N, C-alpha and C positions, 0 to 999 in steps of 0.2 A: 172252226178249230185249226190252229196253227199247228203245224207237223215240228215246228223247230223247238229247240230247249229254250229255257227264258233268258238265258244270257247271250243269244245271238241277235243278230241284227237285220232280221228279215224285213221285206218290205214288199206289200201286195203291189203289183204292176197292172193287173188286169182282173176283172171278175165280172162274170154274166151268170145266166141262170144254169149254163151247162158247166163252167169251169171257173177256177180261182187260180192265178198264177202268182207264186210267192218266190221271191229270190231272196237268197241269203249271200251276200258277197264273201261273208267270212269263210264259208264252206264252198262257195261257187256252185250252190245247188238251186235250181230252178224246180219247185215243186208244183205240179199240177194236180190240183185237187177236183176231183169229179164227184160232184154232189149226188145224192141218191133221187135222180130223176127218174120218171118211169119212161118217158119217151123223148124223142129229140128228131127234128128233121136232119136228114142227110146233109143238106147244104151247111146247117149250123155245125154239123162235125167237122166238115172239110175247112170252115172258115176258122173253127176254133184250132185245128191242127196247123192250119197256117199261120195264126197268131202264136202258137208254142214255137216253131220254127223261127218267126221274125224275132221274137223277143230273146230266144236263145242266140242268134245271130248278134243282134243288138247289144246284149249284155256280156258277150264272149262265154256264154255258158259251157261248161266242161262237164258237169253232171245234171242229170235230169231225172226227177223222182216222180212217177205217175202213181197217185194215190187212187186207185179204182175200187177200193173195198166196198164203198157203198152204192155204187152205181147199180142201177137196175135196168139200164137200158138193153133191149134185145134187137138186134138187128140181123138180117140174113147174110151169111157168109160171103155169098155171091155179090152182095152188094158192097159190103164193109170191107172185105178184102182189098179191092184197089184203092179204096180211101187209105188205108192203113199201109198199103205199098207205097203210094205217093208221098205220104207223110215219112216213112223211112228213109225213102230217096232224098226229100228235102232236108232231113236231118244231116245227111252225109255232106250239105254243102255249109254246115256248120263247124264248131270246134268242140262239139259234145263227143266226149270220149266214152261215158258210162251212162246207161239208162237202167234204172231200177223199177220195177212195178209191183205195186201192192196188189194181189190178185182181188178180182170180184167173186162173187158167188157162181158165176156161170163158166162151168169148165170147158164148155164148147168154145165160147168167147176166148177165154184164156190160151186153150190150144191153139186156136187159129193165128191169134196174135204171135204167141212164141214160136209156131210154125213159119209165120211171115218173116219174122227177123233171122229165123236160121236160112231161109230160103234167098234172102237177099243179102249177099256176102257184103260185108262192110266192116270197116275198121272200128265201130262202135262196139263196146260189151253191152250185152243185154244179159238181164237177170229177172227172173220172177220171185218174190217172195209174198209169205203170208203175214210177216210181222214187220212193222213200220222200222223198229230197231236194227233189226238184221239187215234191211234194205240200206239204212243211214250208214251203219258199220261199214257195209261193203263199198258203198259211194266214197266215203270219205277215205278208205285205206289206200 
């Protein structure tokens, strides 16, 4: 399911069992759709986050949208936290200016991710949303 409106020109850059990367050059938004998978290996998560950084850099992305609403993956905070921290630090080497995240059902995971973004002082704006429309509106403003 594409998150973009009908009259935009998004293109699928990458897709595997864990994520789909869609880029819309008219809005400069790279959307990361995380499907409803139940489990994934940590090396796959690290590789996927590395691909997001690579595509953000290669396409000079300024806005990033993570749609985690359907994801069901549960990982231990002690294991997942360093992976997210590395991802945040990697994003700082790109031109990403804003990141919007559509929340998953896991309060603990969303709280941990939000705290990691707060702890890693960076020039990238980060906000969590429950609705896609609100996230897109904030990204484009």
